[in-house]
N, CA, C and O of each residue as an XYZ file, in Angstrom:
984
protein
N       0.840     -1.202     -0.002
C      -0.001     -0.002      0.000
C       0.875      1.269      0.006
O       0.612      2.212     -0.741
N       1.928      1.279      0.867
C       2.779      2.474      0.944
C       3.453      2.739     -0.387
O       3.605      3.897     -0.773
N       3.861      1.701     -1.097
C       4.517      1.865     -2.385
C       3.591      2.515     -3.386
O       4.019      3.372     -4.159
N       2.327      2.123     -3.385
C       1.370      2.688     -4.327
C       1.096      4.157     -4.002
O       0.979      4.990     -4.901
N       0.995      4.458     -2.728
C       0.773      5.852     -2.320
C       1.952      6.734     -2.754
O       1.765      7.829     -3.285
N       3.151      6.236     -2.520
C       4.353      6.991     -2.918
C       4.388      7.203     -4.424
O       4.728      8.294     -4.881
N       4.048      6.200     -5.191
C       4.036      6.317     -6.647
C       3.059      7.395     -7.074
O       3.356      8.217     -7.941
N       1.887      7.380     -6.453
C       0.853      8.369     -6.808
C       1.300      9.782     -6.453
O       1.147     10.707     -7.251
N       1.851      9.945     -5.255
C       2.329     11.281     -4.835
C       3.468     11.783     -5.736
O       3.496     12.943     -6.147
N       4.381     10.889     -6.021
C       5.539     11.256     -6.842
C       5.090     11.618     -8.263
O       5.585     12.579     -8.852
N       4.169     10.856     -8.791
C       3.651     11.162    -10.142
C       2.971     12.517    -10.161
O       3.129     13.277    -11.116
N       2.214     12.828     -9.112
C       1.545     14.116     -9.025
C       2.540     15.284     -8.964
O       2.358     16.306     -9.625
N       3.593     15.108     -8.157
C       4.599     16.176     -8.041
C       5.328     16.370     -9.359
O       5.570     17.506     -9.768
N       5.685     15.268    -10.038
C       6.391     15.390    -11.313
C       5.516     16.053    -12.370
O       6.018     16.805    -13.204
N       4.228     15.785    -12.344
C       3.301     16.413    -13.303
C       3.193     17.917    -12.997
O       3.120     18.732    -13.916
N       3.183     18.274    -11.726
C       3.122     19.711    -11.371
C       4.413     20.416    -11.748
O       4.383     21.563    -12.194
N       5.538     19.752    -11.578
C       6.830     20.325    -12.007
C       6.800     20.551    -13.524
O       7.156     21.624    -14.011
N       6.381     19.549    -14.238
C       6.339     19.638    -15.696
C       5.413     20.757    -16.160
O       5.776     21.530    -17.046
N       4.246     20.852    -15.584
C       3.296     21.888    -15.962
C       3.831     23.283    -15.631
O       3.702     24.210    -16.430
N       4.436     23.423    -14.440
C       4.974     24.727    -14.047
C       6.081     25.170    -15.015
O       6.169     26.346    -15.368
N       6.914     24.229    -15.433
C       7.974     24.548    -16.391
C       7.399     24.946    -17.746
O       7.789     25.971    -18.306
N       6.496     24.165    -18.265
C       5.886     24.434    -19.583
C       5.124     25.766    -19.558
O       5.181     26.535    -20.518
N       4.432     26.027    -18.488
C       3.631     27.259    -18.395
C       4.489     28.517    -18.491
O       4.012     29.561    -18.935
N       5.750     28.424    -18.079
C       6.629     29.603    -18.184
C       7.646     29.479    -19.308
O       8.626     30.222    -19.361
N       7.397     28.517    -20.215
C       8.237     28.400    -21.402
C       9.578     27.719    -21.174
O      10.516     27.912    -21.948
N       9.672     26.921    -20.110
C      10.923     26.218    -19.835
C      10.817     24.756    -20.226
O       9.724     24.196    -20.297
N      11.953     24.154    -20.475
C      12.031     22.733    -20.731
C      11.927     22.006    -19.382
O      12.769     22.229    -18.512
N      10.924     21.149    -19.184
C      10.802     20.456    -17.899
C      12.030     19.655    -17.501
O      12.259     19.406    -16.318
N      12.814     19.255    -18.483
C      14.019     18.460    -18.189
C      15.087     19.272    -17.461
O      16.056     18.713    -16.946
N      14.905     20.608    -17.421
C      15.900     21.449    -16.726
C      15.559     21.630    -15.233
O      16.280     22.313    -14.506
N      14.469     21.019    -14.795
C      14.084     21.121    -13.383
C      14.124     19.744    -12.762
O      13.499     18.813    -13.272
N      14.855     19.599    -11.659
C      15.039     18.280    -11.037
C      14.482     18.278     -9.622
O      14.616     19.248     -8.875
N      13.867     17.185     -9.285
C      13.268     17.003     -7.959
C      14.293     16.429     -7.000
O      14.890     15.384     -7.258
N      14.493     17.138     -5.871
C      15.264     16.609     -4.748
C      14.262     16.150     -3.699
O      13.630     16.979     -3.045
N      14.110     14.864     -3.532
C      13.159     14.344     -2.543
C      13.787     14.403     -1.157
O      14.768     13.711     -0.884
N      13.226     15.221     -0.294
C      13.813     15.438      1.021
C      13.405     14.305      1.952
O      12.252     14.188      2.367
N      14.396     13.478      2.261
C      14.134     12.218      2.971
C      14.599     12.255      4.419
O      14.698     11.206      5.056
N      14.885     13.431      4.948
C      15.324     13.499      6.356
C      14.219     12.999      7.262
O      13.048     13.304      7.041
N      14.570     12.253      8.255
C      13.689     11.593      9.241
C      12.828     10.491      8.645
O      12.041      9.888      9.376
N      12.935     10.204      7.376
C      12.149      9.169      6.732
C      12.905      7.836      6.825
O      14.081      7.782      6.466
N      12.260      6.761      7.299
C      12.966      5.473      7.409
C      13.505      4.975      6.091
O      12.930      5.218      5.030
N      14.618      4.274      6.173
C      15.296      3.833      4.940
C      14.439      2.919      4.074
O      14.589      2.910      2.852
N      13.536      2.147      4.692
C      12.670      1.274      3.905
C      11.695      2.105      3.071
O      11.385      1.753      1.933
N      11.226      3.186      3.635
C      10.325      4.081      2.870
C      11.112      4.773      1.760
O      10.610      4.937      0.648
N      12.344      5.178      2.063
C      13.184      5.814      1.051
C      13.442      4.826     -0.095
O      13.431      5.208     -1.265
N      13.671      3.565      0.250
C      13.883      2.555     -0.777
C      12.679      2.441     -1.700
O      12.829      2.305     -2.914
N      11.492      2.496     -1.123
C      10.281      2.426     -1.930
C      10.138      3.663     -2.819
O       9.659      3.576     -3.949
N      10.559      4.809     -2.295
C      10.500      6.026     -3.103
C      11.458      5.955     -4.275
O      11.139      6.412     -5.372
N      12.636      5.381     -4.045
C      13.604      5.178     -5.134
C      13.016      4.272     -6.198
O      13.119      4.549     -7.393
N      12.402      3.195     -5.759
C      11.755      2.255     -6.678
C      10.652      2.942     -7.480
O      10.400      2.610     -8.638
N       9.996      3.918     -6.825
C       8.914      4.643     -7.480
C       9.406      5.699     -8.448
O       8.618      6.255     -9.213
N      10.722      5.985     -8.423
C      11.245      6.908     -9.422
C      12.074      8.066     -8.897
O      12.526      8.893     -9.689
N      12.292      8.156     -7.587
C      13.152      9.209     -7.036
C      14.597      8.900     -7.375
O      15.045      7.767     -7.200
N      15.340      9.899     -7.863
C      16.754      9.651     -8.177
C      17.707     10.654     -7.509
O      18.924     10.519     -7.635
N      17.164     11.661     -6.797
C      17.980     12.562     -6.001
C      17.343     12.644     -4.618
O      16.155     12.943     -4.492
N      18.135     12.377     -3.585
C      17.672     12.421     -2.193
C      18.370     13.563     -1.471
O      19.571     13.775     -1.635
N      17.607     14.291     -0.673
C      18.167     15.380      0.118
C      18.128     15.045      1.591
O      17.076     14.682      2.118
N      19.270     15.162      2.269
C      19.364     14.868      3.682
C      19.917     16.055      4.454
O      20.650     16.884      3.915
N      19.543     16.119      5.750
C      19.934     17.237      6.596
C      20.954     16.906      7.669
O      21.652     17.799      8.150
N      21.056     15.633      8.058
C      21.884     15.251      9.185
C      22.865     14.163      8.795
O      22.487     13.154      8.200
N      24.130     14.375      9.134
C      25.203     13.473      8.692
C      24.993     12.046      9.170
O      25.044     11.119      8.361
N      24.761     11.842     10.458
C      24.653     10.486     10.994
C      23.481      9.734     10.361
O      23.625      8.589      9.931
N      22.351     10.375     10.311
C      21.161      9.758      9.719
C      21.404      9.431      8.241
O      21.049      8.354      7.762
N      22.004     10.368      7.544
C      22.268     10.155      6.114
C      23.251      9.029      5.888
O      23.088      8.238      4.959
N      24.274      8.947      6.729
C      25.292      7.911      6.557
C      24.669      6.524      6.662
O      25.011      5.629      5.888
N      23.760      6.340      7.610
C      23.097      5.045      7.752
C      22.273      4.698      6.530
O      22.292      3.558      6.064
N      21.541      5.690      6.003
C      20.702      5.442      4.831
C      21.535      5.179      3.588
O      21.259      4.253      2.825
N      22.558      6.004      3.392
C      23.392      5.865      2.202
C      24.082      4.513      2.176
O      24.174      3.877      1.126
N      24.568      4.072      3.336
C      25.185      2.747      3.400
C      24.186      1.652      3.101
O      24.496      0.701      2.383
N      22.994      1.780      3.644
C      21.960      0.764      3.470
C      21.440      0.707      2.038
O      21.004     -0.344      1.569
N      21.490      1.832      1.355
C      20.901      1.943      0.007
C      21.979      2.123     -1.063
O      21.700      2.630     -2.150
N      23.175      1.720     -0.761
C      24.321      1.972     -1.659
C      24.192      1.284     -3.015
O      24.843      1.690     -3.977
N      23.371      0.262     -3.100
C      23.241     -0.459     -4.372
C      22.354      0.267     -5.373
O      22.283     -0.120     -6.540
N      21.679      1.315     -4.923
C      20.771      2.042     -5.809
C      21.487      3.209     -6.474
O      22.241      3.917     -5.807
N      21.276      3.432     -7.764
C      21.981      4.500     -8.507
C      21.312      5.861     -8.321
O      20.739      6.423     -9.254
N      21.400      6.372     -7.103
C      20.783      7.657     -6.818
C      21.869      8.666     -6.386
O      22.973      8.286     -5.999
N      21.524      9.931     -6.464
C      22.451     11.004     -6.060
C      21.979     11.542     -4.716
O      20.789     11.770     -4.499
N      22.945     11.738     -3.818
C      22.648     12.227     -2.472
C      23.117     13.661     -2.316
O      24.281     13.976     -2.565
N      22.200     14.530     -1.901
C      22.510     15.954     -1.712
C      22.363     16.314     -0.241
O      21.409     15.892      0.413
N      23.303     17.092      0.279
C      23.216     17.570      1.650
C      22.587     18.953      1.631
O      23.089     19.864      0.973
N      21.465     19.108      2.372
C      20.730     20.372      2.295
C      20.545     21.026      3.672
O      19.811     22.007      3.791
N      21.190     20.504      4.689
C      21.073     21.055      6.037
C      22.282     21.911      6.389
O      23.216     22.065      5.602
N      22.235     22.457      7.584
C      23.371     23.255      8.066
C      24.544     22.318      8.320
O      24.403     21.291      8.983
N      25.689     22.681      7.790
C      26.868     21.833      7.895
C      27.939     22.524      8.728
O      28.369     23.637      8.426
N      28.360     21.830      9.793
C      29.458     22.340     10.635
C      30.777     21.894     10.016
O      30.863     20.838      9.388
N      31.779     22.703     10.203
C      33.095     22.420      9.607
C      33.646     21.078     10.075
O      34.310     20.377      9.312
N      33.372     20.717     11.334
C      33.911     19.457     11.850
C      33.230     18.228     11.267
O      33.664     17.105     11.522
N      32.170     18.421     10.486
C      31.507     17.307      9.814
C      31.855     17.262      8.314
O      31.329     16.433      7.571
N      32.738     18.155      7.892
C      33.056     18.262      6.472
C      33.649     16.946      5.924
O      33.361     16.556      4.793
N      34.478     16.272      6.737
C      35.124     15.039      6.260
C      34.097     13.963      5.950
O      34.298     13.144      5.054
N      33.011     13.965      6.683
C      31.962     12.988      6.412
C      31.126     13.390      5.204
O      30.726     12.555      4.392
N      30.877     14.681      5.110
C      30.044     15.196      4.014
C      30.657     14.904      2.646
O      29.946     14.526      1.715
N      31.977     15.076      2.520
C      32.585     14.879      1.218
C      32.633     13.412      0.825
O      32.705     13.089     -0.361
N      32.595     12.520      1.810
C      32.585     11.097      1.512
C      31.203     10.609      1.123
O      31.069      9.634      0.383
N      30.163     11.290      1.624
C      28.801     10.813      1.454
C      28.038     11.471      0.307
O      27.227     10.810     -0.341
N      28.275     12.752      0.041
C      27.357     13.511     -0.796
C      27.947     13.926     -2.130
O      29.113     14.308     -2.226
N      27.112     13.842     -3.156
C      27.473     14.297     -4.491
C      27.428     15.814     -4.592
O      28.223     16.425     -5.305
N      26.484     16.414     -3.866
C      26.332     17.872     -3.896
C      26.020     18.362     -2.496
O      25.245     17.744     -1.766
N      26.640     19.498     -2.123
C      26.363     20.143     -0.837
C      25.748     21.511     -1.157
O      26.401     22.346     -1.784
N      24.522     21.746     -0.740
C      23.782     22.965     -1.109
C      24.100     24.163     -0.205
O      23.794     25.296     -0.576
N      24.695     23.949      0.954
C      24.624     24.935      2.029
C      25.968     25.527      2.456
O      26.177     25.770      3.645
N      26.854     25.757      1.541
C      28.142     26.386      1.863
C      27.926     27.874      1.992
O      27.429     28.503      1.058
N      28.288     28.464      3.136
C      28.033     29.875      3.340
C      29.177     30.614      4.040
O      29.009     31.744      4.501
N      30.338     29.962      4.113
C      31.477     30.638      4.745
C      32.778     30.114      4.173
O      32.850     28.990      3.677
N      33.802     30.945      4.248
C      35.131     30.571      3.769
C      35.703     29.449      4.635
O      36.384     28.553      4.137
N      35.416     29.509      5.945
C      35.906     28.479      6.856
C      35.389     27.091      6.464
O      36.156     26.129      6.418
N      34.098     26.992      6.185
C      33.515     25.711      5.786
C      34.073     25.247      4.436
O      34.390     24.071      4.255
N      34.186     26.180      3.503
C      34.700     25.828      2.177
C      36.149     25.331      2.293
O      36.534     24.379      1.613
N      36.936     25.965      3.139
C      38.325     25.573      3.326
C      38.413     24.139      3.816
O      39.230     23.358      3.327
N      37.570     23.791      4.784
C      37.584     22.449      5.337
C      37.061     21.403      4.344
O      37.573     20.286      4.280
N      36.051     21.776      3.584
C      35.550     20.876      2.546
C      36.618     20.615      1.503
O      36.796     19.480      1.060
N      37.322     21.649      1.112
C      38.376     21.513      0.120
C      39.515     20.610      0.662
O      40.036     19.754     -0.054
N      39.874     20.821      1.910
C      40.916     20.027      2.550
C      40.541     18.557      2.586
O      41.364     17.698      2.270
N      39.306     18.261      2.968
C      38.871     16.880      3.093
C      38.670     16.236      1.715
O      38.951     15.050      1.540
N      38.192     17.004      0.752
C      38.020     16.483     -0.598
C      39.360     16.140     -1.240
O      39.481     15.155     -1.969
N      40.356     16.960     -0.960
C      41.695     16.712     -1.504
C      42.242     15.393     -0.976
O      42.906     14.659     -1.707
N      41.965     15.087      0.301
C      42.466     13.859      0.899
C      41.967     12.604      0.183
O      42.653     11.581      0.161
N      40.770     12.686     -0.403
C      40.215     11.498     -1.093
C      40.189     11.706     -2.608
O      39.512     10.989     -3.346
N      40.948     12.708     -3.043
C      41.085     12.961     -4.493
C      39.726     13.164     -5.163
O      39.430     12.559     -6.194
N      38.925     14.008     -4.571
C      37.571     14.278     -5.069
C      37.392     15.763     -5.365
O      37.911     16.617     -4.647
N      36.654     16.058     -6.429
C      36.196     17.430     -6.674
C      34.777     17.508     -6.137
O      33.856     16.953     -6.736
N      34.594     18.187     -5.022
C      33.291     18.238     -4.380
C      32.425     19.335     -4.986
O      32.814     20.502     -5.007
N      31.267     18.960     -5.469
C      30.333     19.945     -6.021
C      29.571     20.612     -4.879
O      29.071     19.945     -3.973
N      29.492     21.929     -4.941
C      28.835     22.677     -3.887
C      27.951     23.775     -4.493
O      28.079     24.142     -5.661
N      27.053     24.278     -3.647
C      26.322     25.499     -3.955
C      26.480     26.462     -2.794
O      26.726     26.057     -1.658
N      26.337     27.724     -3.094
C      26.480     28.762     -2.066
C      25.093     29.106     -1.572
O      24.211     29.458     -2.356
N      24.901     29.001     -0.244
C      23.609     29.355      0.344
C      23.564     30.851      0.583
O      24.414     31.410      1.277
N      22.559     31.493      0.000
C      22.414     32.942      0.122
C      21.169     33.244      0.948
O      20.077     32.767      0.637
N      21.339     34.033      1.994
C      20.211     34.475      2.830
C      19.595     35.696      2.159
O      19.799     36.832      2.587
N      18.847     35.439      1.110
C      18.373     36.515      0.253
C      17.380     37.443      0.991
O      17.228     38.611      0.633
N      16.715     36.904      2.021
C      15.746     37.693      2.780
C      16.385     38.380      3.978
O      15.733     39.166      4.665
N      17.661     38.089      4.233
C      18.410     38.709      5.341
C      17.725     38.488      6.698
O      17.699     39.377      7.549
N      17.177     37.292      6.876
C      16.542     36.951      8.131
C      17.591     36.432      9.127
O      18.416     35.581      8.794
N      17.540     36.956     10.338
C      18.550     36.581     11.329
C      18.411     35.124     11.772
O      19.356     34.546     12.309
N      17.248     34.537     11.551
C      17.032     33.147     11.980
C      17.503     32.143     10.952
O      17.387     30.939     11.179
N      18.032     32.598      9.826
C      18.421     31.681      8.773
C      19.909     31.787      8.492
O      20.523     32.846      8.625
N      20.466     30.644      8.097
C      21.858     30.614      7.679
C      21.980     31.162      6.257
O      20.981     31.420      5.585
N      23.227     31.330      5.818
C      23.447     31.801      4.460
C      24.188     33.128      4.437
O      24.045     33.946      5.346
N      24.971     33.334      3.406
C      25.699     34.586      3.211
C      24.734     35.649      2.700
O      23.839     35.336      1.915
N      24.893     36.875      3.119
C      24.043     37.929      2.579
C      24.425     38.195      1.129
O      25.568     38.008      0.713
N      23.425     38.637      0.379
C      23.634     38.862     -1.052
C      24.818     39.797     -1.317
O      25.602     39.565     -2.237
N      24.941     40.831     -0.526
C      25.997     41.821     -0.781
C      27.400     41.262     -0.574
O      28.380     41.813     -1.075
N      27.482     40.156      0.175
C      28.782     39.560      0.455
C      29.058     38.325     -0.395
O      30.151     37.762     -0.340
N      28.084     37.910     -1.169
C      28.158     36.625     -1.849
C      29.207     36.568     -2.952
O      29.889     35.555     -3.102
N      29.342     37.615     -3.706
C      30.296     37.577     -4.845
C      31.754     37.501     -4.343
O      32.589     36.817     -4.935
N      32.037     38.212     -3.249
C      33.373     38.141     -2.668
C      33.678     36.733     -2.187
O      34.766     36.210     -2.429
N      32.703     36.107     -1.494
C      32.910     34.754     -1.010
C      33.113     33.780     -2.158
O      33.982     32.911     -2.091
N      32.322     33.918     -3.203
C      32.438     33.023     -4.343
C      33.790     33.144     -5.022
O      34.359     32.137     -5.443
N      34.310     34.348     -5.135
C      35.626     34.534     -5.735
C      36.714     33.876     -4.880
O      37.666     33.302     -5.408
N      36.561     33.966     -3.559
C      37.540     33.342     -2.671
C      37.456     31.810     -2.769
O      38.479     31.131     -2.847
N      36.260     31.290     -2.763
C      36.097     29.825     -2.835
C      36.527     29.277     -4.181
O      36.978     28.135     -4.269
N      36.396     30.072     -5.227
C      36.762     29.616     -6.563
C      38.234     29.236     -6.691
O      38.619     28.549     -7.638
N      39.048     29.676     -5.750
C      40.472     29.374     -5.778
C      40.798     27.969     -5.236
O      41.905     27.466     -5.424
N      39.832     27.357     -4.571
C      40.046     26.021     -4.036
C      39.971     24.980     -5.149
O      38.981     24.913     -5.877
N      41.007     24.179     -5.276
C      41.108     23.258     -6.404
C      40.181     22.053     -6.286
O      39.852     21.430     -7.295
N      39.764     21.722     -5.091
C      38.950     20.513     -4.915
C      37.469     20.819     -4.657
O      36.717     19.946     -4.224
N      37.058     22.060     -4.925
C      35.663     22.437     -4.883
C      35.227     22.970     -6.233
O      36.005     23.615     -6.936
N      34.007     22.704     -6.586
C      33.402     23.202     -7.835
C      32.061     23.825     -7.538
O      31.116     23.128     -7.167
N      31.969     25.136     -7.697
C      30.720     25.846     -7.397
C      29.746     25.685     -8.559
O      30.045     26.060     -9.693
N      28.583     25.125     -8.262
C      27.601     24.830     -9.307
C      26.404     25.764     -9.325
O      25.607     25.728    -10.262
N      26.268     26.596     -8.309
C      25.106     27.476     -8.302
C      24.825     28.045     -6.931
O      25.692     28.077     -6.058
N      23.581     28.499     -6.757
C      23.153     29.150     -5.529
C      21.918     28.463     -4.943
O      21.139     27.833     -5.657
N      21.765     28.599     -3.639
C      20.592     28.049     -2.958
C      20.028     29.099     -1.999
O      20.772     29.887     -1.415
N      18.705     29.095     -1.848
C      18.094     29.979     -0.857
C      16.779     29.406     -0.395
O      16.229     28.482     -0.994
N      16.280     29.988      0.706
C      14.913     29.740      1.157
C      14.313     31.074      1.591
O      14.831     31.725      2.498
N      13.222     31.480      0.946
C      12.601     32.774      1.312
C      11.779     32.642      2.577
O      11.636     31.539      3.105
N      11.237     33.737      3.072
C      10.308     33.643      4.199
C       9.107     32.804      3.783
O       8.808     32.686      2.595
N       8.411     32.216      4.774
C       7.211     31.471      4.467
C       6.033     32.438      4.315
O       5.838     33.345      5.125
N       5.256     32.214      3.251
C       4.054     32.981      3.005
C       2.887     32.026      2.774
O       3.061     30.990      2.133
N       1.705     32.354      3.282
C       0.528     31.560      2.961
C       0.209     31.666      1.477
O      -0.307     30.724      0.875
N       0.516     32.812      0.893
C       0.376     32.984     -0.553
C       1.745     32.801     -1.202
O       2.589     33.693     -1.116
N       1.982     31.653     -1.853
C       3.298     31.358     -2.419
C       3.829     32.403     -3.394
O       5.041     32.559     -3.546
N       2.916     33.120     -4.058
C       3.364     34.121     -5.034
C       4.219     35.202     -4.374
O       5.045     35.826     -5.039
N       4.029     35.427     -3.083
C       4.821     36.447     -2.392
C       6.277     36.075     -2.280
O       7.127     36.925     -2.015
N       6.570     34.785     -2.486
C       7.971     34.333     -2.457
C       8.676     34.652     -3.754
O       9.903     34.590     -3.823
N       7.917     34.993     -4.787
C       8.478     35.218     -6.114
C       9.630     36.220     -6.160
O      10.653     35.927     -6.780
N       9.510     37.376     -5.538
C      10.604     38.368     -5.580
C      11.914     37.841     -5.001
O      12.990     38.225     -5.461
N      11.837     36.978     -4.013
C      13.054     36.425     -3.410
C      13.715     35.428     -4.377
O      14.937     35.417     -4.522
N      12.905     34.602     -5.029
C      13.433     33.685     -6.012
C      14.023     34.456     -7.192
O      15.081     34.102     -7.710
N      13.334     35.500     -7.603
C      13.823     36.343     -8.712
C      15.146     36.983     -8.379
O      16.032     37.070     -9.229
N      15.288     37.439     -7.129
C      16.536     38.078     -6.703
C      17.684     37.099     -6.772
O      18.788     37.474     -7.167
N      17.451     35.841     -6.393
C      18.529     34.853     -6.471
C      18.903     34.580     -7.926
O      20.081     34.426     -8.250
N      17.909     34.521     -8.792
C      18.196     34.297    -10.222
C      19.014     35.448    -10.792
O      19.963     35.225    -11.544
N      18.657     36.655    -10.444
C      19.412     37.826    -10.940
C      20.838     37.800    -10.419
O      21.785     38.082    -11.153
N      20.983     37.455     -9.128
C      22.341     37.339     -8.575
C      23.125     36.272     -9.315
O      24.284     36.486     -9.667
N      22.502     35.119     -9.554
C      23.163     34.046    -10.289
C      23.618     34.512    -11.661
O      24.739     34.219    -12.076
N      22.759     35.233    -12.366
C      23.096     35.693    -13.703
C      24.239     36.707    -13.653
O      25.116     36.686    -14.517
N      24.240     37.593    -12.657
C      25.323     38.562    -12.537
C      26.661     37.876    -12.292
O      27.680     38.265    -12.861
N      26.651     36.854    -11.444
C      27.889     36.130    -11.145
C      28.327     35.350    -12.386
O      29.517     35.311    -12.699
N      27.398     34.742    -13.082
C      27.726     33.995    -14.270
C      28.342     34.874    -15.362
O      29.227     34.446    -16.103
N      27.859     36.089    -15.440
C      28.387     37.022    -16.461
C      29.830     37.398    -16.204
O      30.534     37.830    -17.117
N      30.282     37.238    -14.960
C      31.669     37.578    -14.621
C      32.651     36.478    -15.036
O      33.864     36.687    -15.038
N      32.117     35.308    -15.384
C      32.943     34.186    -15.892
C      34.121     33.901    -14.959
O      35.270     33.877    -15.399
N      33.840     33.687    -13.690
C      34.864     33.406    -12.689
C      35.336     31.964    -12.869
O      34.529     31.048    -13.024
N      36.630     31.783    -12.847
C      37.214     30.454    -13.014
C      36.684     29.518    -11.912
O      36.571     29.898    -10.747
N      36.366     28.291    -12.325
C      35.932     27.241    -11.403
C      34.536     27.510    -10.839
O      34.143     26.899     -9.845
N      33.788     28.414    -11.461
C      32.423     28.716    -11.016
C      31.460     28.479    -12.191
O      31.567     29.116    -13.240
N      30.543     27.574    -11.994
C      29.562     27.247    -13.015
C      28.177     27.521    -12.426
O      27.645     26.693    -11.687
N      27.599     28.663    -12.745
C      26.328     29.053    -12.147
C      25.149     28.419    -12.886
O      24.288     29.110    -13.429
N      25.137     27.101    -12.890
C      24.099     26.360    -13.605
C      22.854     26.135    -12.747
O      21.733     26.172    -13.253
N      23.052     25.902    -11.453
C      21.958     25.469    -10.600
C      21.376     26.586     -9.724
O      22.092     27.467     -9.249
N      20.064     26.519     -9.530
C      19.363     27.349     -8.552
C      18.515     26.405     -7.694
O      17.497     25.886     -8.150
N      18.939     26.194     -6.470
C      18.228     25.331     -5.552
C      17.275     26.195     -4.734
O      17.681     26.889     -3.802
N      15.993     26.135     -5.106
C      14.997     26.964     -4.416
C      13.608     26.430     -4.702
O      13.325     25.907     -5.780
N      12.744     26.579     -3.698
C      11.391     26.069     -3.852
C      11.185     24.797     -3.067
O      11.999     23.876     -3.131
N      10.064     24.746     -2.304
C       9.743     23.563     -1.509
C       8.271     23.215     -1.782
O       7.673     23.733     -2.725
N       7.704     22.353     -0.967
C       6.344     21.875     -1.220
C       5.372     23.034     -1.412
O       4.512     22.989     -2.292
N       5.509     24.079     -0.583
C       4.525     25.151     -0.597
C       4.679     26.122     -1.766
O       3.717     26.789     -2.144
N       5.881     26.208     -2.341
C       6.111     27.296     -3.311
C       6.954     26.887     -4.511
O       7.479     27.753     -5.210
N       7.097     25.592     -4.765
C       8.046     25.183     -5.819
C       7.611     25.621     -7.208
O       8.459     25.847     -8.071
N       6.330     25.746     -7.441
C       5.870     26.168     -8.759
C       6.254     27.623     -9.036
O       6.611     27.979    -10.159
N       6.177     28.449     -8.008
C       6.637     29.840     -8.139
C       8.134     29.879     -8.378
O       8.619     30.668     -9.190
N       8.872     29.024     -7.668
C      10.333     28.965     -7.840
C      10.716     28.559     -9.251
O      11.651     29.103     -9.838
N       9.976     27.589     -9.787
C      10.260     27.151    -11.177
C      10.042     28.301    -12.148
O      10.826     28.494    -13.077
N       8.988     29.053    -11.935
C       8.724     30.217    -12.802
C       9.867     31.215    -12.759
O      10.126     31.922    -13.733
N      10.551     31.265    -11.616
C      11.666     32.208    -11.467
C      13.026     31.589    -11.767
O      14.052     32.241    -11.577
N      13.053     30.331    -12.237
C      14.318     29.768    -12.702
C      14.901     28.607    -11.908
O      16.023     28.188    -12.194
N      14.192     28.075    -10.932
C      14.718     26.960    -10.119
C      15.100     25.786    -11.006
O      14.382     25.447    -11.948
N      16.218     25.178    -10.704
C      16.620     23.942    -11.395
C      16.567     22.748    -10.454
O      16.517     21.605    -10.906
N      16.579     23.003     -9.142
C      16.456     21.956     -8.117
C      15.392     22.406     -7.126
O      15.534     23.447     -6.484
N      14.322     21.617     -7.002
C      13.286     21.941     -6.019
C      13.335     20.871     -4.923
O      13.409     19.676     -5.210
N      13.293     21.311     -3.690
C      13.475     20.435     -2.539
C      12.121     20.117     -1.904
O      11.543     20.963     -1.222
N      11.616     18.914     -2.123
C      10.258     18.578     -1.735
C      10.250     17.321     -0.877
O      10.719     16.264     -1.300
N       9.717     17.446      0.327
C       9.588     16.285      1.201
C       8.163     16.029      1.639
O       7.651     14.917      1.510
N       7.518     17.077      2.164
C       6.173     16.926      2.714
C       5.197     16.321      1.714
O       4.453     15.400      2.050
N       5.196     16.831      0.495
C       4.211     16.368     -0.509
C       4.462     14.947     -0.975
O       3.601     14.330     -1.602
N       5.641     14.430     -0.667
C       5.953     13.035     -1.055
C       5.795     12.082      0.099
O       5.194     11.018     -0.051
N       6.324     12.446      1.248
C       6.445     11.476      2.329
C       5.438     11.624      3.471
O       5.247     10.685      4.243
N       4.793     12.788      3.593
C       3.897     12.988      4.716
C       2.453     12.710      4.336
O       2.035     12.965      3.206
N       1.700     12.189      5.286
C       0.285     11.923      5.070
C      -0.477     13.230      5.241
O      -0.455     13.831      6.315
N      -1.141     13.661      4.197
C      -1.897     14.892      4.277
C      -1.002     16.100      4.231
O       0.196     15.981      3.975
N      -1.562     17.254      4.475
C      -0.803     18.499      4.430
C      -0.491     18.945      5.839
O      -1.380     18.995      6.688
N       0.769     19.271      6.097
C       1.160     19.693      7.418
C       1.663     21.136      7.359
O       1.821     21.711      6.282
N       1.911     21.707      8.539
C       2.375     23.095      8.580
C       3.774     23.221      8.055
O       4.490     22.230      7.913
N       4.163     24.435      7.768
C       5.491     24.695      7.228
C       6.218     25.626      8.167
O       5.676     26.644      8.598
N       7.479     25.264      8.487
C       8.249     26.081      9.428
C       9.337     26.838      8.692
O       9.698     26.496      7.565
N       9.857     27.878      9.346
C      10.980     28.609      8.739
C      11.935     29.114      9.816
O      12.491     30.208      9.709
N      12.117     28.301     10.854
C      13.061     28.685     11.884
C      14.410     28.061     11.633
O      14.555     27.185     10.781
N      15.383     28.510     12.369
C      16.731     27.923     12.234
C      17.264     28.097     10.841
O      17.081     29.145     10.222
N      17.922     27.077     10.343
C      18.483     27.148      9.004
C      17.410     27.327      7.954
O      17.640     27.926      6.904
N      16.215     26.789      8.256
C      15.135     26.917      7.304
C      15.123     25.853      6.263
O      14.219     25.818      5.428
N      16.105     24.970      6.278
C      16.165     23.952      5.240
C      15.503     22.652      5.697
O      15.002     21.881      4.878
N      15.506     22.419      6.993
C      15.030     21.118      7.438
C      13.701     21.141      8.158
O      13.369     20.193      8.871
N      12.929     22.211      7.987
C      11.716     22.307      8.763
C      10.575     21.533      8.128
O      10.283     20.419      8.563
N       9.934     22.070      7.137
C       8.886     21.345      6.428
C       9.070     21.640      4.941
O       8.573     22.648      4.438
N       9.771     20.775      4.251
C      10.106     21.041      2.867
C       9.094     20.412      1.942
O       9.213     20.532      0.722
């Protein structure tokens, strides 16, 4: 029964992603679903993979390590989308294909150091606190280009884009200006053609507002509630804002 429910939910989300992309003149293939599987048991995650999920988003290193090890036979990509402490960098580079939440030179330095040890080029995104909320992590927009230029010098890191989470609104359209601001910032950085910086990805949009994010250019939408939770639950925006209700 759970497998059938997951298939139905996943099909619905993919159809909504496709429609949102087509409605704004985008190719649906340029938008990818990151299924947020934090706190979800590995058996349920396995069923989601079987149902068609190919990118998983996790928030906590220990929990993710257990799942990744248990599900290592499946050809999926694992993304880290939670707040990452520098002392966990060595685990993150071993486990994750992409890290969405780099927001300091200190963290980038440690990720580069640990990636070099295992001869890996770690793909990362820069988390931007586009709304300048004190309760959220992320570099402020005005400081982002300087940080990106500094990180671009690290040989074992590859910057792939930007990530953000706007304030929560009951009307998702109100999040549009924040998503638009991140897209404009991404375009400005891309125009500078900084070495080792590929501004291809925009990680933005969750269950409540992903269609608006797609309209504004999202390439990765982080959705957990609409896939894994029974019914509709509340949405939080405290702390990092990434692991509340995606």
